[in-house]
TORTORDO-724067 format. One record per atom (N, C-alpha, C): atom name; x, y, z. Coordinates in steps of 0.001 Angstrom, whole numbers, plus 524288, in hexadecimal, padded with zeros to 5 digits. Atoms other than C-alpha are relative to their C-alpha. Example, Ala and Ser with C-alpha at 12.3 -4.5 7.8 and 13.67 -1.06 7.14 Angstrom:
2
<node atom="N" xx="8037A" yy="7FB5A" zz="80000"/>
<node atom="CA" xx="8300C" yy="7EE6C" zz="81E78"/>
<node atom="C" xx="80384" yy="804B0" zz="80000"/>
<node atom="N" xx="7FCCC" yy="7FB5A" zz="7FFC4"/>
<node atom="CA" xx="83566" yy="7FBDC" zz="81BE4"/>
<node atom="C" xx="7FCFE" yy="80442" zz="802DA"/>
END
This chain:
142
<node atom="N" xx="801A3" yy="801D7" zz="7FAF0"/>
<node atom="CA" xx="DD9D9" yy="469B2" zz="D140B"/>
<node atom="C" xx="7FEA5" yy="7FA63" zz="80199"/>
<node atom="N" xx="8011E" yy="804B5" zz="7FE92"/>
<node atom="CA" xx="DD7BA" yy="45E2C" zz="D1C3D"/>
<node atom="C" xx="7FB55" yy="7FF75" zz="803F6"/>
<node atom="N" xx="804C1" yy="80048" zz="7FCE9"/>
<node atom="CA" xx="DCBFF" yy="458E6" zz="D2192"/>
<node atom="C" xx="800DF" yy="7FA3F" zz="802F8"/>
<node atom="N" xx="7FF5B" yy="8044F" zz="7FCD8"/>
<node atom="CA" xx="DCC20" yy="4502E" zz="D2D53"/>
<node atom="C" xx="7F9D4" yy="7FC42" zz="800ED"/>
<node atom="N" xx="804CC" yy="803BA" zz="7FF5A"/>
<node atom="CA" xx="DBD90" yy="44C69" zz="D2FB1"/>
<node atom="C" xx="7FBB2" yy="80315" zz="7FC00"/>
<node atom="N" xx="80365" yy="7FF5A" zz="803E3"/>
<node atom="CA" xx="DB40A" yy="44CCB" zz="D251D"/>
<node atom="C" xx="7F9A8" yy="7FF93" zz="801C6"/>
<node atom="N" xx="804A3" yy="8018B" zz="7FDCD"/>
<node atom="CA" xx="DA53B" yy="44DF5" zz="D27E1"/>
<node atom="C" xx="7FCE1" yy="7FF6A" zz="7FACA"/>
<node atom="N" xx="8026D" yy="800AB" zz="8062E"/>
<node atom="CA" xx="D9BC3" yy="4484B" zz="D1BAC"/>
<node atom="C" xx="7FA55" yy="7FEAB" zz="802FC"/>
<node atom="N" xx="804A3" yy="80149" zz="7FE87"/>
<node atom="CA" xx="D8DC7" yy="44A54" zz="D1ECB"/>
<node atom="C" xx="7FE07" yy="7FC69" zz="7FBF3"/>
<node atom="N" xx="802D5" yy="803E0" zz="8047B"/>
<node atom="CA" xx="D86DB" yy="43EC8" zz="D17A2"/>
<node atom="C" xx="7FAE6" yy="80087" zz="7FF06"/>
<node atom="N" xx="805C7" yy="80165" zz="802A1"/>
<node atom="CA" xx="D7B1B" yy="43C4C" zz="D0EE6"/>
<node atom="C" xx="8003C" yy="7FBEE" zz="7FD0E"/>
<node atom="N" xx="7FF20" yy="804C3" zz="80364"/>
<node atom="CA" xx="D7811" yy="43204" zz="D063D"/>
<node atom="C" xx="7FFD2" yy="800E9" zz="7FA92"/>
<node atom="N" xx="80070" yy="7FEE8" zz="80676"/>
<node atom="CA" xx="D77C3" yy="43903" zz="CF8A3"/>
<node atom="C" xx="8048E" yy="7FF5D" zz="7FD4B"/>
<node atom="N" xx="7FBEA" yy="8008C" zz="802D4"/>
<node atom="CA" xx="D80D2" yy="43936" zz="CEE76"/>
<node atom="C" xx="803D3" yy="8040F" zz="800CD"/>
<node atom="N" xx="7FC92" yy="7FBE8" zz="7FE2B"/>
<node atom="CA" xx="D85E9" yy="446DA" zz="CF242"/>
<node atom="C" xx="803B2" yy="7FE00" zz="805E8"/>
<node atom="N" xx="7FD40" yy="80299" zz="7F9D1"/>
<node atom="CA" xx="D8854" yy="440C1" zz="D0143"/>
<node atom="C" xx="803BB" yy="7FB9A" zz="7FF64"/>
<node atom="N" xx="7FBF5" yy="80408" zz="8009B"/>
<node atom="CA" xx="D8FB8" yy="43593" zz="CFB00"/>
<node atom="C" xx="8052E" yy="80337" zz="7FDC4"/>
<node atom="N" xx="7FB95" yy="7FCC4" zz="802AC"/>
<node atom="CA" xx="D9897" yy="43FE1" zz="CF2BE"/>
<node atom="C" xx="802D4" yy="802E3" zz="804E7"/>
<node atom="N" xx="7FC43" yy="7FD7E" zz="7FBD9"/>
<node atom="CA" xx="D9BD3" yy="44642" zz="D0040"/>
<node atom="C" xx="8020E" yy="7FCEE" zz="802FC"/>
<node atom="N" xx="7FE17" yy="803F2" zz="7FE28"/>
<node atom="CA" xx="D9EEC" yy="439F8" zz="D060E"/>
<node atom="C" xx="8059F" yy="7FF45" zz="7FCDB"/>
<node atom="N" xx="7FB41" yy="80214" zz="80326"/>
<node atom="CA" xx="DA880" yy="43620" zz="CFB04"/>
<node atom="C" xx="80379" yy="80503" zz="80015"/>
<node atom="N" xx="7FBD3" yy="7FB9B" zz="7FF42"/>
<node atom="CA" xx="DAEE2" yy="444CC" zz="CFC74"/>
<node atom="C" xx="8021A" yy="7FF77" zz="804C5"/>
<node atom="N" xx="7FE73" yy="7FFB4" zz="7FBDA"/>
<node atom="CA" xx="DAFB6" yy="44383" zz="D0A43"/>
<node atom="C" xx="80373" yy="7FB23" zz="801FB"/>
<node atom="N" xx="7FC1C" yy="80510" zz="80024"/>
<node atom="CA" xx="DB6D2" yy="4355E" zz="D0913"/>
<node atom="C" xx="8043A" yy="8021E" zz="7FD03"/>
<node atom="N" xx="7FAA3" yy="7FDA8" zz="80117"/>
<node atom="CA" xx="DC032" yy="43BE2" zz="D00BD"/>
<node atom="C" xx="802BD" yy="80374" zz="801D3"/>
<node atom="N" xx="7FCF1" yy="7FC42" zz="7FD70"/>
<node atom="CA" xx="DC334" yy="44772" zz="D08AC"/>
<node atom="C" xx="80263" yy="7FC9C" zz="804BF"/>
<node atom="N" xx="7FD99" yy="80354" zz="7FB2D"/>
<node atom="CA" xx="DC43B" yy="43E1A" zz="D14CE"/>
<node atom="C" xx="804CD" yy="7FCC9" zz="7FE4B"/>
<node atom="N" xx="7FBFD" yy="80389" zz="80154"/>
<node atom="CA" xx="DCD28" yy="43546" zz="D0D38"/>
<node atom="C" xx="80436" yy="80357" zz="7FF35"/>
<node atom="N" xx="7FB49" yy="7FC26" zz="80103"/>
<node atom="CA" xx="DD67B" yy="44087" zz="D08DD"/>
<node atom="C" xx="80192" yy="802B5" zz="805C8"/>
<node atom="N" xx="7FF29" yy="7FDCF" zz="7FAF7"/>
<node atom="CA" xx="DD5E8" yy="44638" zz="D16AC"/>
<node atom="C" xx="801BF" yy="7FBB9" zz="80410"/>
<node atom="N" xx="7FFE0" yy="803B8" zz="7FBE6"/>
<node atom="CA" xx="DD625" yy="43A01" zz="D1E0B"/>
<node atom="C" xx="7FBFE" yy="80230" zz="804FB"/>
<node atom="N" xx="802F7" yy="7FD55" zz="7FBC5"/>
<node atom="CA" xx="DCA0E" yy="440BC" zz="D25EB"/>
<node atom="C" xx="7FC3B" yy="7FBA6" zz="80089"/>
<node atom="N" xx="8044C" yy="80394" zz="7FE7D"/>
<node atom="CA" xx="DC021" yy="43A85" zz="D2DB9"/>
<node atom="C" xx="7FB59" yy="80291" zz="7FF21"/>
<node atom="N" xx="804B2" yy="7FDD2" zz="801BC"/>
<node atom="CA" xx="DB278" yy="43B5F" zz="D2958"/>
<node atom="C" xx="7FBCA" yy="7FEF3" zz="802CE"/>
<node atom="N" xx="80547" yy="800CD" zz="7FC81"/>
<node atom="CA" xx="DA4D8" yy="43D23" zz="D2FD9"/>
<node atom="C" xx="7FCDD" yy="7FFE2" zz="7FC39"/>
<node atom="N" xx="80439" yy="7FFDB" zz="803B2"/>
<node atom="CA" xx="D9967" yy="43913" zz="D275E"/>
<node atom="C" xx="7FB1E" yy="80176" zz="803F0"/>
<node atom="N" xx="80467" yy="7FD8F" zz="7FD49"/>
<node atom="CA" xx="D8E27" yy="43FF2" zz="D2D6E"/>
<node atom="C" xx="7F9D3" yy="7FF08" zz="7FD02"/>
<node atom="N" xx="805DC" yy="7FF85" zz="801C0"/>
<node atom="CA" xx="D7FE1" yy="43DE4" zz="D2AD5"/>
<node atom="C" xx="7FBB9" yy="801E9" zz="804DC"/>
<node atom="N" xx="803E4" yy="7FDB3" zz="7FC3E"/>
<node atom="CA" xx="D7599" yy="445DE" zz="D3156"/>
<node atom="C" xx="7FABA" yy="7FEBB" zz="7FE51"/>
<node atom="N" xx="80555" yy="800CD" zz="8008F"/>
<node atom="CA" xx="D689D" yy="4410F" zz="D33F0"/>
<node atom="C" xx="7FC74" yy="80427" zz="801D4"/>
<node atom="N" xx="8039B" yy="7FADB" zz="7FF3B"/>
<node atom="CA" xx="D5F2C" yy="44CCA" zz="D3279"/>
<node atom="C" xx="7FCA8" yy="7FF0F" zz="806A0"/>
<node atom="N" xx="8036F" yy="800BE" zz="7FB9F"/>
<node atom="CA" xx="D5901" yy="44E13" zz="D4072"/>
<node atom="C" xx="7F9E3" yy="80167" zz="7FE77"/>
<node atom="N" xx="8060D" yy="80009" zz="800B7"/>
<node atom="CA" xx="D4A0A" yy="44D1C" zz="D405F"/>
<node atom="C" xx="7FE1C" yy="802C1" zz="8051E"/>
<node atom="N" xx="80220" yy="7FE56" zz="7FBD6"/>
<node atom="CA" xx="D424D" yy="4564C" zz="D491E"/>
<node atom="C" xx="7FAA8" yy="7FEB4" zz="800B5"/>
<node atom="N" xx="80407" yy="8029D" zz="7FF68"/>
<node atom="CA" xx="D37DD" yy="44F90" zz="D4F3A"/>
<node atom="C" xx="7FC30" yy="80277" zz="805CD"/>
<node atom="N" xx="80182" yy="7FC9F" zz="7FD32"/>
<node atom="CA" xx="D336A" yy="459C0" zz="D58A3"/>
<node atom="C" xx="7FFFB" yy="7FCCA" zz="8065F"/>
<node atom="N" xx="7FF22" yy="8027A" zz="7FA88"/>
<node atom="CA" xx="D38B1" yy="45056" zz="D646A"/>
<node atom="C" xx="7FD03" yy="7FBC5" zz="80145"/>
<node atom="N" xx="803C0" yy="80463" zz="7FE73"/>
<node atom="CA" xx="D2DBC" yy="44611" zz="D63DE"/>
<node atom="C" xx="8020F" yy="7FB45" zz="7FE78"/>
<node atom="N" xx="7FE67" yy="80504" zz="8017B"/>
<node atom="CA" xx="D34EF" yy="43A30" zz="D5D90"/>
<node atom="C" xx="80521" yy="80017" zz="800C5"/>
<node atom="N" xx="7FAF2" yy="801EA" zz="8009A"/>
<node atom="CA" xx="D41E6" yy="43A40" zz="D627A"/>
<node atom="C" xx="803CA" yy="7FA73" zz="7FFB2"/>
<node atom="N" xx="7FE85" yy="8068E" zz="7FFB9"/>
<node atom="CA" xx="D4290" yy="42B97" zz="D6448"/>
<node atom="C" xx="7FF7F" yy="7FD7E" zz="7FA1A"/>
<node atom="N" xx="80117" yy="801C4" zz="8069A"/>
<node atom="CA" xx="D3D7F" yy="429C8" zz="D55C0"/>
<node atom="C" xx="80469" yy="801C9" zz="7FD5C"/>
<node atom="N" xx="7FB72" yy="7FE8E" zz="80319"/>
<node atom="CA" xx="D4876" yy="432E1" zz="D5199"/>
<node atom="C" xx="80497" yy="7FD69" zz="800DD"/>
<node atom="N" xx="7FA8D" yy="801DA" zz="7FE9A"/>
<node atom="CA" xx="D52E7" yy="42CBD" zz="D585D"/>
<node atom="C" xx="8003C" yy="7FC23" zz="7FCF6"/>
<node atom="N" xx="80143" yy="80496" zz="80272"/>
<node atom="CA" xx="D4F01" yy="4203B" zz="D5255"/>
<node atom="C" xx="800EF" yy="7FFF2" zz="7FA81"/>
<node atom="N" xx="7FEDA" yy="7FE1B" zz="8061F"/>
<node atom="CA" xx="D4E38" yy="42666" zz="D44C5"/>
<node atom="C" xx="805ED" yy="8012E" zz="7FE8C"/>
<node atom="N" xx="7FB13" yy="7FED9" zz="800FD"/>
<node atom="CA" xx="D5AAB" yy="42C45" zz="D45E0"/>
<node atom="C" xx="804B2" yy="7FC03" zz="800F9"/>
<node atom="N" xx="7FD85" yy="80554" zz="7FE83"/>
<node atom="CA" xx="D609F" yy="41FD2" zz="D4B50"/>
<node atom="C" xx="80137" yy="7FD48" zz="7FB23"/>
<node atom="N" xx="7FF42" yy="803CE" zz="804B1"/>
<node atom="CA" xx="D5CEA" yy="41941" zz="D3EF2"/>
<node atom="C" xx="802B4" yy="8029A" zz="7FB84"/>
<node atom="N" xx="7FD18" yy="7FD1D" zz="8051C"/>
<node atom="CA" xx="D614C" yy="4231F" zz="D34E1"/>
<node atom="C" xx="805BE" yy="80076" zz="8014C"/>
<node atom="N" xx="7FA7C" yy="8002D" zz="7FF5A"/>
<node atom="CA" xx="D6E4C" yy="4239A" zz="D3BCB"/>
<node atom="C" xx="80260" yy="7FAEF" zz="7FE13"/>
<node atom="N" xx="7FE49" yy="80590" zz="800DB"/>
<node atom="CA" xx="D6FCF" yy="41497" zz="D3B57"/>
<node atom="C" xx="80058" yy="80080" zz="7F91D"/>
<node atom="N" xx="7FFF2" yy="8004C" zz="8054A"/>
<node atom="CA" xx="D6BE0" yy="416F0" zz="D2D23"/>
<node atom="C" xx="803E7" yy="802DD" zz="7FC56"/>
<node atom="N" xx="7FC93" yy="7FCD9" zz="80181"/>
<node atom="CA" xx="D75EE" yy="4220A" zz="D2A8C"/>
<node atom="C" xx="805EA" yy="7FD0B" zz="80128"/>
<node atom="N" xx="7FB2B" yy="8032F" zz="7FE46"/>
<node atom="CA" xx="D804B" yy="41941" zz="D30EB"/>
<node atom="C" xx="80207" yy="7FC7C" zz="7FBD7"/>
<node atom="N" xx="7FF0E" yy="803B8" zz="803CA"/>
<node atom="CA" xx="D7EDD" yy="40EAA" zz="D277E"/>
<node atom="C" xx="7FFA8" yy="801A6" zz="7FA95"/>
<node atom="N" xx="7FEA9" yy="7FCCB" zz="805BF"/>
<node atom="CA" xx="D7EB8" yy="4181E" zz="D1B3D"/>
<node atom="C" xx="8057B" yy="802F9" zz="80011"/>
<node atom="N" xx="7FA99" yy="7FE0C" zz="7FEA6"/>
<node atom="CA" xx="D8B18" yy="41D87" zz="D2137"/>
<node atom="C" xx="80431" yy="7FCA3" zz="7FF43"/>
<node atom="N" xx="7FBCA" yy="80406" zz="7FF4A"/>
<node atom="CA" xx="D92D0" yy="411A8" zz="D22CA"/>
<node atom="C" xx="802F2" yy="7FF7D" zz="7FAFE"/>
<node atom="N" xx="7FC78" yy="801C7" zz="80512"/>
<node atom="CA" xx="D96E4" yy="40F20" zz="D1459"/>
<node atom="C" xx="80377" yy="805A0" zz="7FEF4"/>
<node atom="N" xx="7FD05" yy="7FC1C" zz="80125"/>
<node atom="CA" xx="D9A5E" yy="41CEC" zz="D1389"/>
<node atom="C" xx="804D3" yy="800EA" zz="8034C"/>
<node atom="N" xx="7FBBC" yy="8013F" zz="7FD9A"/>
<node atom="CA" xx="DA2F1" yy="41CB9" zz="D1FB1"/>
<node atom="C" xx="80441" yy="7FCC1" zz="7FE8B"/>
<node atom="N" xx="7FC09" yy="8039C" zz="801B9"/>
<node atom="CA" xx="DA9C3" yy="4107C" zz="D1BAB"/>
<node atom="C" xx="80256" yy="8022C" zz="7FAB6"/>
<node atom="N" xx="7FD23" yy="7FF12" zz="80515"/>
<node atom="CA" xx="DAD6E" yy="41794" zz="D0EBD"/>
<node atom="C" xx="80539" yy="80263" zz="80314"/>
<node atom="N" xx="7FCC4" yy="7FD4D" zz="7FDE7"/>
<node atom="CA" xx="DB59C" yy="42146" zz="D1774"/>
<node atom="C" xx="80332" yy="7FBE9" zz="802DB"/>
<node atom="N" xx="7FD30" yy="80372" zz="7FDC8"/>
<node atom="CA" xx="DBA6D" yy="415C3" zz="D1FEB"/>
<node atom="C" xx="8033F" yy="7FCB1" zz="7FC39"/>
<node atom="N" xx="7FC4E" yy="8033A" zz="80392"/>
<node atom="CA" xx="DBE8A" yy="40D8B" zz="D14ED"/>
<node atom="C" xx="80546" yy="80148" zz="7FCFD"/>
<node atom="N" xx="7FB04" yy="7FD4C" zz="801A4"/>
<node atom="CA" xx="DC931" yy="41782" zz="D106E"/>
<node atom="C" xx="8027B" yy="802D1" zz="8058F"/>
<node atom="N" xx="7FC4F" yy="7FED5" zz="7FAF0"/>
<node atom="CA" xx="DCE90" yy="41896" zz="D1E98"/>
<node atom="C" xx="7FD9B" yy="80563" zz="80335"/>
<node atom="N" xx="80160" yy="7FB47" zz="7FCB7"/>
<node atom="CA" xx="DC681" yy="4249A" zz="D2321"/>
<node atom="C" xx="7FC5E" yy="7FF1B" zz="8037B"/>
<node atom="N" xx="8026A" yy="7FFE9" zz="7FBE6"/>
<node atom="CA" xx="DBFDB" yy="427E1" zz="D2EFE"/>
<node atom="C" xx="7FA1A" yy="80315" zz="7FE11"/>
<node atom="N" xx="80475" yy="7FE88" zz="801C4"/>
<node atom="CA" xx="DB1C3" yy="42A08" zz="D2CA9"/>
<node atom="C" xx="7FB46" yy="7FEF4" zz="80492"/>
<node atom="N" xx="802E8" yy="8015E" zz="7FB69"/>
<node atom="CA" xx="DA60A" yy="42B32" zz="D375B"/>
<node atom="C" xx="7FA47" yy="80203" zz="7FDF0"/>
<node atom="N" xx="804E0" yy="7FCBF" zz="8012C"/>
<node atom="CA" xx="D97C0" yy="42E3C" zz="D35F2"/>
<node atom="C" xx="7FDBF" yy="801F7" zz="804A6"/>
<node atom="N" xx="80284" yy="7FB97" zz="7FC7C"/>
<node atom="CA" xx="D9008" yy="4382D" zz="D3DD2"/>
<node atom="C" xx="7FAA7" yy="80107" zz="7FD28"/>
<node atom="N" xx="80512" yy="8000C" zz="8019D"/>
<node atom="CA" xx="D81C8" yy="43775" zz="D3E0F"/>
<node atom="C" xx="7FD7D" yy="802F3" zz="80384"/>
<node atom="N" xx="80219" yy="7FDC1" zz="7FC92"/>
<node atom="CA" xx="D7A6D" yy="4421E" zz="D43E1"/>
<node atom="C" xx="7FA03" yy="801F6" zz="7FDAE"/>
<node atom="N" xx="805C8" yy="7FF53" zz="80042"/>
<node atom="CA" xx="D6B81" yy="444E8" zz="D45BF"/>
<node atom="C" xx="80094" yy="807B4" zz="80030"/>
<node atom="N" xx="8002A" yy="7FA0C" zz="7FEF4"/>
<node atom="CA" xx="D69BF" yy="4550A" zz="D4278"/>
<node atom="C" xx="7FEFC" yy="801EB" zz="7FA7E"/>
<node atom="N" xx="801D3" yy="7FD69" zz="804CD"/>
<node atom="CA" xx="D68F4" yy="45E89" zz="D3822"/>
<node atom="C" xx="805A3" yy="800C0" zz="7FBCC"/>
<node atom="N" xx="7FB0D" yy="800ED" zz="80210"/>
<node atom="CA" xx="D733C" yy="45C18" zz="D2DA5"/>
<node atom="C" xx="803FC" yy="8040C" zz="7FF71"/>
<node atom="N" xx="7FC5F" yy="7FC65" zz="800A3"/>
<node atom="CA" xx="D7A6E" yy="467D6" zz="D2B05"/>
<node atom="C" xx="801FC" yy="8015D" zz="806AD"/>
<node atom="N" xx="7FE89" yy="7FF0A" zz="7F925"/>
<node atom="CA" xx="D7AD5" yy="46BF0" zz="D3B04"/>
<node atom="C" xx="80321" yy="7FAF3" zz="8018E"/>
<node atom="N" xx="7FC66" yy="80405" zz="7FEBD"/>
<node atom="CA" xx="D7F04" yy="45E20" zz="D3CF4"/>
<node atom="C" xx="80582" yy="7FFB9" zz="7FF00"/>
<node atom="N" xx="7FB13" yy="8005A" zz="802A8"/>
<node atom="CA" xx="D8A10" yy="45F63" zz="D336B"/>
<node atom="C" xx="80449" yy="80483" zz="80307"/>
<node atom="N" xx="7FC17" yy="7FAA7" zz="7FEB9"/>
<node atom="CA" xx="D8ED5" yy="46D08" zz="D36C4"/>
<node atom="C" xx="801FD" yy="7FEC1" zz="8071F"/>
<node atom="N" xx="7FE17" yy="80167" zz="7F915"/>
<node atom="CA" xx="D8E5D" yy="468BD" zz="D4715"/>
<node atom="C" xx="804CA" yy="7FC62" zz="80051"/>
<node atom="N" xx="7FB3B" yy="80452" zz="7FEE8"/>
<node atom="CA" xx="D96A5" yy="45C89" zz="D4456"/>
<node atom="C" xx="80501" yy="80106" zz="7FE5D"/>
<node atom="N" xx="7FB14" yy="7FE80" zz="8028A"/>
<node atom="CA" xx="DA100" yy="46372" zz="D3BD9"/>
<node atom="C" xx="802C4" yy="8039A" zz="80475"/>
<node atom="N" xx="7FEBB" yy="7FCAF" zz="7FC0F"/>
<node atom="CA" xx="DA244" yy="46D68" zz="D4787"/>
<node atom="C" xx="801A9" yy="7FCF3" zz="80492"/>
<node atom="N" xx="7FE17" yy="800F1" zz="7FBEA"/>
<node atom="CA" xx="DA42E" yy="4635C" zz="D5139"/>
<node atom="C" xx="803CA" yy="7FA75" zz="7FF7B"/>
<node atom="N" xx="7FB6B" yy="805D8" zz="8015C"/>
<node atom="CA" xx="DAC09" yy="456AE" zz="D4A5D"/>
<node atom="C" xx="80408" yy="80181" zz="7FCCD"/>
<node atom="N" xx="7FBBB" yy="7FE40" zz="802A2"/>
<node atom="CA" xx="DB63D" yy="45EBB" zz="D453D"/>
<node atom="C" xx="800D7" yy="7FDAF" zz="7FAA1"/>
<node atom="N" xx="800DA" yy="801B7" zz="804EB"/>
<node atom="CA" xx="DB21F" yy="45CC1" zz="D36EB"/>
<node atom="C" xx="802DD" yy="80383" zz="7FD13"/>
<node atom="N" xx="7FC81" yy="7FBB4" zz="803CC"/>
<node atom="CA" xx="DBBCA" yy="462AB" zz="D2C6D"/>
<node atom="C" xx="7FDF5" yy="8017D" zz="7FB48"/>
<node atom="N" xx="80189" yy="7FF48" zz="80569"/>
<node atom="CA" xx="DB33F" yy="46097" zz="D2099"/>
<node atom="C" xx="7FADC" yy="7FD43" zz="7FF93"/>
<node atom="N" xx="803E6" yy="80301" zz="8008D"/>
<node atom="CA" xx="DA57F" yy="45DEF" zz="D1E08"/>
<node atom="C" xx="7FF87" yy="7FE42" zz="7F925"/>
<node atom="N" xx="7FFDD" yy="801C3" zz="805E3"/>
<node atom="CA" xx="DA32F" yy="45656" zz="D10CC"/>
<node atom="C" xx="7F9CA" yy="7FEB3" zz="8001B"/>
<node atom="N" xx="80598" yy="80003" zz="7FF94"/>
<node atom="CA" xx="D943F" yy="4578B" zz="D0D35"/>
<node atom="C" xx="7FE15" yy="80044" zz="7FB29"/>
<node atom="N" xx="802D1" yy="7FFC2" zz="80486"/>
<node atom="CA" xx="D8B18" yy="4547E" zz="D0266"/>
<node atom="C" xx="7FC9A" yy="8051E" zz="7FE8B"/>
<node atom="N" xx="801D4" yy="7FAC9" zz="800D4"/>
<node atom="CA" xx="D8533" yy="46057" zz="CFC45"/>
<node atom="C" xx="7FD6A" yy="7FEC1" zz="7FB00"/>
<node atom="N" xx="802D4" yy="7FFDA" zz="80402"/>
<node atom="CA" xx="D7A07" yy="461D2" zz="CF243"/>
<node atom="C" xx="8010D" yy="80542" zz="7FD39"/>
<node atom="N" xx="7FE9E" yy="7FB3D" zz="80313"/>
<node atom="CA" xx="D7BD5" yy="46C44" zz="CE6FF"/>
<node atom="C" xx="7FB8D" yy="80428" zz="80259"/>
<node atom="N" xx="80244" yy="7FB2D" zz="7FF3B"/>
<node atom="CA" xx="D765D" yy="4796A" zz="CE98C"/>
<node atom="C" xx="7FB81" yy="80070" zz="7FB28"/>
<node atom="N" xx="803BA" yy="7FFFE" zz="8048D"/>
<node atom="CA" xx="D6951" yy="47AE6" zz="CE06F"/>
<node atom="C" xx="800BD" yy="806F7" zz="7FEC1"/>
<node atom="N" xx="7FE8C" yy="7FAD6" zz="80032"/>
<node atom="CA" xx="D6D93" yy="487CB" zz="CDA94"/>
<node atom="C" xx="7FBFA" yy="8040F" zz="7FE3E"/>
<node atom="N" xx="803DE" yy="7FC4A" zz="8005A"/>
<node atom="CA" xx="D605B" yy="48C9E" zz="CD771"/>
<node atom="C" xx="7FDDD" yy="8020D" zz="804B6"/>
<node atom="N" xx="8034C" yy="7FE70" zz="7F9A2"/>
<node atom="CA" xx="D5BDA" yy="48CDC" zz="CE6A8"/>
<node atom="C" xx="8053E" yy="7FEB4" zz="802EE"/>
<node atom="N" xx="7FA91" yy="80172" zz="7FCC5"/>
<node atom="CA" xx="D6AC6" yy="48D61" zz="CECF3"/>
<node atom="C" xx="7FF22" yy="8008B" zz="80553"/>
<node atom="N" xx="800C4" yy="80037" zz="7FA8A"/>
<node atom="CA" xx="D6531" yy="49166" zz="CF959"/>
<node atom="C" xx="7FCC8" yy="7FB35" zz="802DA"/>
<node atom="N" xx="8044E" yy="804C1" zz="7FE24"/>
<node atom="CA" xx="D5B84" yy="485AA" zz="CFACC"/>
<node atom="C" xx="803CE" yy="7FB85" zz="80286"/>
<node atom="N" xx="7FBA8" yy="8030B" zz="7FE48"/>
<node atom="CA" xx="D681E" yy="47D4C" zz="CFE79"/>
<node atom="C" xx="80267" yy="80120" zz="80472"/>
<node atom="N" xx="7FC7F" yy="7FF1F" zz="7FBD6"/>
<node atom="CA" xx="D6DB3" yy="4846E" zz="D08BD"/>
<node atom="C" xx="7FEAF" yy="7FEC8" zz="80526"/>
<node atom="N" xx="80178" yy="802FB" zz="7FA90"/>
<node atom="CA" xx="D6648" yy="47CF5" zz="D137C"/>
<node atom="C" xx="8018B" yy="7FB1E" zz="7FFF7"/>
<node atom="N" xx="7FED6" yy="8056F" zz="7FFE9"/>
<node atom="CA" xx="D6C0E" yy="47007" zz="D0FC6"/>
<node atom="C" xx="804A0" yy="7FF40" zz="80284"/>
<node atom="N" xx="7FC98" yy="800E5" zz="7FCDD"/>
<node atom="CA" xx="D749A" yy="46A76" zz="D190A"/>
<node atom="C" xx="80611" yy="80026" zz="7FDDA"/>
<node atom="N" xx="7FB45" yy="7FFC0" zz="80253"/>
<node atom="CA" xx="D80DA" yy="46A7E" zz="D1045"/>
<node atom="C" xx="801F9" yy="805B8" zz="7FF0A"/>
<node atom="N" xx="7FEDA" yy="7FA01" zz="80041"/>
<node atom="CA" xx="D7F54" yy="479AA" zz="D0EEC"/>
<node atom="C" xx="80148" yy="80177" zz="8060A"/>
<node atom="N" xx="80189" yy="7FE46" zz="7F9C1"/>
<node atom="CA" xx="D7D39" yy="47B3B" zz="D1D51"/>
<node atom="C" xx="804D7" yy="7FE59" zz="801C0"/>
<node atom="N" xx="7FA4B" yy="801C7" zz="7FED4"/>
<node atom="CA" xx="D89B2" yy="47383" zz="D2090"/>
<node atom="C" xx="80466" yy="80323" zz="7FDED"/>
<node atom="N" xx="7FBF9" yy="7FBE2" zz="8018C"/>
<node atom="CA" xx="D926B" yy="47A8D" zz="D16E7"/>
<node atom="C" xx="7FF82" yy="80511" zz="8018B"/>
<node atom="N" xx="7FF86" yy="7FB1D" zz="7FE0E"/>
<node atom="CA" xx="D8ECF" yy="486B0" zz="D1C9C"/>
<node atom="C" xx="80130" yy="8000A" zz="805CC"/>
<node atom="N" xx="8007D" yy="7FDFA" zz="7FB2A"/>
<node atom="CA" xx="D8E64" yy="484FC" zz="D2A5B"/>
<node atom="C" xx="804A4" yy="7FBE0" zz="802F1"/>
<node atom="N" xx="7FC7B" yy="80297" zz="7FEF5"/>
<node atom="CA" xx="D9988" yy="47A0C" zz="D2CC5"/>
<node atom="C" xx="80564" yy="80277" zz="800FE"/>
<node atom="N" xx="7FBDF" yy="7FD21" zz="80064"/>
<node atom="CA" xx="DA5D4" yy="47F61" zz="D3251"/>
<node atom="C" xx="805C1" yy="7FDD6" zz="7FD7B"/>
<node atom="N" xx="7FB63" yy="8015D" zz="802F2"/>
<node atom="CA" xx="DAF28" yy="476A3" zz="D2B29"/>
<node atom="C" xx="7FE79" yy="7FF02" zz="7F96B"/>
<node atom="N" xx="801CF" yy="8001B" zz="80738"/>
<node atom="CA" xx="DAF5A" yy="47408" zz="D1B71"/>
<node atom="C" xx="7FCB8" yy="7FB64" zz="7FE63"/>
<node atom="N" xx="80362" yy="80437" zz="8012A"/>
<node atom="CA" xx="DA549" yy="46CDA" zz="D150A"/>
<node atom="C" xx="80041" yy="8001B" zz="7F91A"/>
<node atom="N" xx="7FFD7" yy="801D7" zz="804C0"/>
<node atom="CA" xx="DA5B7" yy="46620" zz="D0859"/>
<node atom="C" xx="7FAAB" yy="7FF05" zz="7FE1C"/>
<node atom="N" xx="80518" yy="8010D" zz="8036C"/>
<node atom="CA" xx="D98EF" yy="465D0" zz="CFFF0"/>
<node atom="C" xx="80125" yy="7FD9E" zz="7FB39"/>
<node atom="N" xx="7FF91" yy="8031A" zz="80342"/>
<node atom="CA" xx="D98A6" yy="45AC9" zz="CF7D3"/>
<node atom="C" xx="7FAD9" yy="7FEBD" zz="7FB85"/>
<node atom="N" xx="80398" yy="80099" zz="80347"/>
<node atom="CA" xx="D8FAB" yy="45ACA" zz="CEBC9"/>
<node atom="C" xx="7FF06" yy="7FB04" zz="7FC73"/>
END
């Protein structure tokens, strides 16, 4: 199977780094373009502090862009197309909606192990929701 457009929802933990590594290898093998997505969780302020929230989101977005720059450069260093996508919203919903509108062929996403003592407890996690709701294949990296 050939992948033309990969989506990698990023976070800054070890599992997230492994997902980026896996996506880089898949992108290299397929000469795929890659979108590195970061979702800033939306804060419901009840409508009172919209200007404060816009300023907060702008600061977070600037920090995320700085942190994404070296990751994007890894893709570009090997001749691949990689772009950032920063969205304010609910993580799973934003990822699923983006895949539906951006012709994503594969989501490569970090995932935590399921606690076998309480397997149902992890069903609300974004990685589980994305894997169930996306209309394209999802590769979960542990």
